[in-house]
N, C-alpha and C positions, 0 to 999 in steps of 0.2 A: 153298119154295113161292112161286110167282109170283102176285102179286095179279091179280084179274080185271080185264081191260081193258074200257073202254067201247067198244062196237061203233060204228064210224063207216063212212062210205063208203070210208075208206082202209084198212079192216081186212079181211083175208082170214082166215077161221077154218076150219081143217080139223077138222071136228067128229068127236069120238070117241064112237061109239055106246055108251051105258052106261058112260061113263068114271067117273062118280062111284061107281057101285056096284062096278065091277070094276077100279079103279085098282091094287089090290094084285096083280092077276094079270098086269099088263103087265110085260114085260121092261124097258122103258124108255119114258119120256115126256120128250121134249126140248122145250124152249121156244125158239123161233126168232123173232127180231124185227128189223125194219129196213125198208129201202126196198122197195116193191113191185116195182121193176125187177128185183131179185134174187129176191124172193119168188115171182114167177110160175113160173120154172123149178124152184125148190126145191119148191113145192107140187105141181108136176106129177109128182114122183117118189114121192109119199107112199105110194101103193098098193104100188109095187115095194119100197120100204124095209120096209113092214110084212110083206109076203109073204116077202121074202128074208132079212131080218135081225130081224124082230119088233121093229122100232123104230117108235114112234108119236111124232108131234110136232104142234104147232100153230104156225102162222105168224101173227104179229101185225105188220101193216104200218103201224101208227099211230106217227107220229113220225119216220119215215124213218131214214136212215143214222145220224144223231146219237143217236137213241133206242136203236138196236140196239147201238151201241158203248158207250153209257153203261150199258145193261143188262148187258153182259158185264162191265164194270168194277165194277158194283154186285153182281154175282153173282146176278142175278135172271133172266138170259138165258143159255142154253147156247151159242147161236150168233147172232152179229149179222150182219145183211145190209147190206152197204154198197156204194155206187157211188163210193166214193173211199177213199184210204188213211186210216188213223187219223192224226189230226193231232197235232202236238207238244203242243198244249194239252190234248188228251184224254189223252195219255200222262202228262202232268204231273198231271192231275187224279186219276189212279189210279196213283201211283208204285209200288205193290206188285204191279201187274198187268203181265205181259209179254204184250202183245197179239200174236197171231199172225194174219197175213192169208193166207188161201188163195185164190188167184185162180182163178175158174172160167170166165172169159171176159171179154168186153168188150161194151159197148153202143156202137153207132155209128149215127148218123142220116144218111141220104142225102138230098140235095136232088135231086129227080128231075123231069125234063121229058120230053115226048114226042120222038120221033125228029125231027120237023119243026123244033123249036126248036134242037136240037143241030146239025142239018145246016145251019141258017141262020147258024151261027157262034157261038152262045152255048155255051161249053164250061166256063166257070168264073164264079163270082160272089164278090165280096168281102163282108165283113161290112156295110159301108155300103150296098152294093147290095141285100143281103138285107133290111136294115132298111127301106130305101125301098120294097121290094116288099111287105113285111109291113104297113107303114103306108099303103100305097096312094099314095105320093108319086111312084112310077114306075109307069106304067100300060101302057106299050107296050114290046115287046122291042127296037124300033129304038133306044130310049134306052140300051140296053145292048149295042149292036153286033149285034143280030139283025134279023129281018124286021119289017115293019110289021104287027104282030099284037098284039092286046090281051093283056096278062098277066092270067091268071086264077089267083090263088093259092088253093089249098085247104088249109085248116088241119087240124091233128090235135087230138084231145081233150086237155084239160088234165090236171092232176095227178090228179083223181079217177078217171081211167080206168086208172091204174096202170102203163101201158107206158113212160111217161117220155119219149116221143119229143118232144112239144111242150116239155116242161120243159128237156131238154138243148139244144134249138134256141134257146129264148129266153134261157137262161142264157148261152150264148155271145154272143148279140146284145146283151143288156142287163145281164149279170152277175147278175141276180136276177129270178126269175119275177115278183116283185111290181112290178118296174119296167116290165114288158111292157104296152103299151097294149092295151085291149080291141080285139079284131079282129072285124069283121063278116063275115069270110070263111066260106064254107060249110065245115063240118067233115066230114071223112071218118073214119069210126069205125075201120075195119079196113084191113089191108094189101091185101086183095082190092079194096076200094073204091078205094084209091089207084091200084092198077095199072090197073083198068078205066077209071076216070075220067080219069086223066092221059093214058093212051095214046090215047084217042079225043077229046081236047080239044086242038087244035093250039096253044093258047096257055097251056096249064096248067103249073103248078109246084106241087109239094107235098113232103111229107116221108115217108120210108119207112124201115122197119127194115132193117138191113144184110142179114140173111139172107133177107129177103122179096123181094129184087130179082129180077125175071124175067130170063130169058136174052135176051129180045127185046122190042121195043115201047117200052121206056123207056131213058133215059140218066141216069146219075148224074153230076152236075156236080162239078168240082174246086172247091176253095176257095182264094181268093187272100188271103193273110195281109196284115197291115198293112205288113210289110216288102217286099211285092211278090212273095214266093215263092209258087209254085203247088203245092198239095198235093192229090194224087189220093186218093180214098177207097178205098185198098187195105188189105188186112189188115196188111201190113208197116207202113204209116203209122199205122194204128190201134194196133198193138202198140207202136210207138215213142213214141206220144203226139203225133206231128206233126200228125195229122188232128184239128182242134179239136172237131169234132162227135162226140166219143167220150169214153168214160170206162170205167175198169176195174170189174169186178164181183168183190167179195170176200165170203168167209165169214170172219167175225172170231171168234176164240176167245181164251181166256186160257191162255197157256202152250202146251206141246206137247199137241196133241189126243190123247186116249186113249179107250178104250172105245167107247160108242155114238156119241159125238161124232166120233171118228176114222172110224168106219164110215160115218157120214153124209157126211163130207167126202170120203172115198175114193169113195163112190158118185157124188157130183157130179162127180168127176174121171174116172169110168168112162165107157164108151161110152154107157150109158143116160142117165147124168147129162148128158153133153155133148150128146146128142141133144135133151134137154129144153131146154138152153141155146139151141141153134140154133132149135128150134121156137118159142121165145119171141121170135125175131127177132134174137138177139144173135150175136156172133162167138165160136165155140168156140175152145178152146185150140189145136187142131190147125191151124186157119187162121191164128191169130195167130203160131204158130211156123213157118208155112210148110210144114206137113206135109199 
């Protein structure tokens, strides 16, 4: 029995109607915990899993990847949600557990600009340049090889929103979200807002989920690494880990998955599960594998 978690803004609960009274009638109730980045697509398939496999579950996204992995190790969580591999320290902390990582896709964040910025010559940005834009120390595209046009950076919501776009961006820039300075930039809440705002603001730059990129109107910039290499935001570069604004998405279990846990993992790897991954803005396995 998993202890009741305190509800916070970080917590997604899939409520079970009449659970206390009817728990014995349920075929299975799984407890799933970890990062909301993985929790969003997992929560999206709850109705299908109930209907097709009579599996019910609740998702708790308090504590992030670390809490999910620790919960699996402590045997209070059936499936951990993680946006990183299980670390050596975590494996050492639970030496009797054989953690199994099932990859369901990857998260990748695009730095997007309107067609006008791209055509004026800005095709890539380095970490230092992105930091300067984020901190408003560079305010004109001509300082970065573009046209004489004001840079207007539009930010994305922080950790509380659950999509993880801002988090991934600033972790690459500053190594830790707590080191990122407070930004006064206007925040665009949804991918639709990013697409509409950036396309029609000729000096704009913002962040967009990989699978939300439109076919026209915006351009995704490449990233210049510290060694001078240019990395394009392609599925192949996300899959290989070369593109730095990306991270894998895992379902973590203890040992070889069996029973309802295996059914749930298999469902997330199925067409319906992978569709949920893509709808959350992530890169599904088929794209990562070039299919």
